[in-house]
N, C-alpha and C positions, 0 to 999 in steps of 0.2 A: 635644683633640682637633685633628689635624690634617685641614682638610678639603682635598680637592682636586674642585672642582665642574665643570659641563660635562665628566661620562667618561659612558662608554660605560653604565654599568652603576651601581646604587646597590648599595650594603653596607659593612662593616666589615671593612675587608683583615687588620689586626693593631695590632701597638703599633710605631712609632720613637721613635727619640730626638730629642729636640728641643734646645731653648737652655733652654727651662723645664723637662726631663724629660722622660719617657715619654710617647707620647703617643700614643691608638687616633688610625689610620685610615680615614676618613671620605669615601663616593666617594658626591658626587649626582650627576645627570644636570642641575639646573638649572644657571641660569647665576647671577655672582654681581652682582645686581642688585636693587635696590630689595628684598631680604632675600629672595629668591627661595631662595638655598642655602639661609641661616639658617633656613626656613621645613623645607625639605628636611633638611635632619640633624637636626632635631627629629623629623622624620618618621620615619628611617631608624634614630635612637637608641630610640626607645619602638617600633617593630616588632621591633628587635633585645631587646630586655630585658621585649616583650610586656605594656608597660604603655601605656595611654591617652595619645594625644598631649598632651593637656593637661597630663600632667605632667611634659615637657620642653622647656624653655626653653634658649635660649641666652641665657646671663648676661653673657659678655664675650665681646671680639673679633668683633664684628659686621661690621666691614671688614678682616677678619683672616683667614689658612688659620687658623689656630689659634684655637682657639675653645673657651670655659670655657660648660659646660652642667650646669644644673641639674636634677635628676631629683625628683623627689617620690616619695614610700611609705615603704614599710619601709625602712630604713637596713640592717637587718639582710639582709634579702632581698635586696636591692640589692646588697650587696657582692659577697654570694655567689653572685648570675649572673654579673654583672662577673668575678670571680674567673672562674668555672666556661668562660663564653664566650671569655673571653681564652685560660686554655688549652688552647679548643680549635683556635686560630687558630694556636697558633704551632706 
């Protein structure tokens, strides 16, 4: 995920190309201090996918704009949701 902290609004905007490959663009209002933006990313992703906040965790990139998140749950259902929602963003 490519995160933009201190945004005017929160949400997932689409997919962008990064040096590591395609990534979802996530905007959060939180500032990038003391893990606030990371917690906000977890909340935005959980809301977007309709899963509990406890099911989403930033696992890499804690101090970077590029982050990796882990979403626990039913893999087939989650993959289908991500595919559906990403197609709506394009």
